[in-house]
Structure formats: C-alpha cells, structure tokens
C-alpha positions, 0 to 999 in steps of 0.5 A: 517534517523530519523522520526520527529513527532511534537506533543503537550504535553499539548493539551486540545483536546482529539482528538489531544491526540488520534491521537498523541498516535495512530501515536507514538504507531504505529511507536513503534510497527513497531520499527521505529526510531522517535523523538517526538518534542513538540510544546507546550513547545518549540517555536523553534519546533512550528515555524519550524513545521509551516514553513515547512508544505507545504502551500497546506497541511495547514488548512484554518486558516493557522496553522497546528495542531499536529501531523505532521510527517517529515522524517528529513526535508522532510514533510510526512504528517499529521494524516489523510495521516498517517492513509490512509497510515496505512490503505493501508499498505504503512506506510514505503513509506509514511515515505520515509523509505525502508521496512524491509527485509522480509516484503511485500511492497505494489505494486505501482499502475502502477506495479499492472496494468502491472502484471494484464495485464501480467496475462490477456495475459497469460490467453489468451495464455492458452485459445488459447492453450486449443482451439487448443488442442480441435480442434486437438483432434476432428480432430484425432477422425474424422480420427479414425472414431467412436469408436466401443465398444465390446458390439456393435461388439457382437450385429452386 
C-alpha cells in the first residue's frame, strides 16, 4: 500500500508549503512509503484529487487545497485531520496502515472504556476483600480478648 500525498510544488501560499513540508517530513520520519503527487504541474493529479475528496470534506468553495492524503484510492484526510491524528499518536490508523512491530498503538475509545471498567471492578473486589479481612481480624481479636502486656501483668 502506498500513501499518496497530493501537493502543489509551486504554491504561492507559505501556509500550504509549511503544511506540505510537515506532512512529508513526518511520513519520512516514520519511514512510511509515500508518493508525492504534484497537482500544480499535472492536470490528471489535480482532477483525480478533486474528484476523490469526499463532498463532506471539501471546503465551501468546493476546491480542496493541498496537502490531501490517500491510501491508494481511499481518502485519509487533509492537513487538519492529519495533524489531529499526529497529536493523538494515531497516524498509522489515520493512514489505514498497521503500526510497526513493537510500537504502542493507541487504544480505541471503546477498548479504553472496557479496560477502565475492568480496573474499577477489580478495585471494588480488592476493597471488598480488604473489608472482609478487617472484619475477620476484629472478630479474632474479640475472641482472644484484650491483649495483656508484661508491664500490665507486673502491675497487677
């Protein structure tokens, strides 16, 4: 699977240039295979990108700006969604790629909730055991009666 990054090599916007550099630099740092596809000098790339960005992701003027990111034919997102994934440490999921071996993949929200509930249940069990142990200890002390120290015996 190759990640396709649609960019404009001759953009007059410094904001677009910085966003493109940020995406490409991050993909290089992660050693992700990607293909930069220029929309400034290749009309086919420009048309393909515009046609394949989902309608709900297009800006109000209808023309998506670079960088736009795809995994083969599947749309991943624009710079803002890439940035959010980067901040959430979820870039591999954003790109539709499996995380590399040994990396700690972020836990999905549902799994995190299940883990939290499991820990809470375990905590309640531990608390119940502690309360039962305390009750048992108190009963044993009552059966034995008050402890008499050597000093108290000498005083009697």
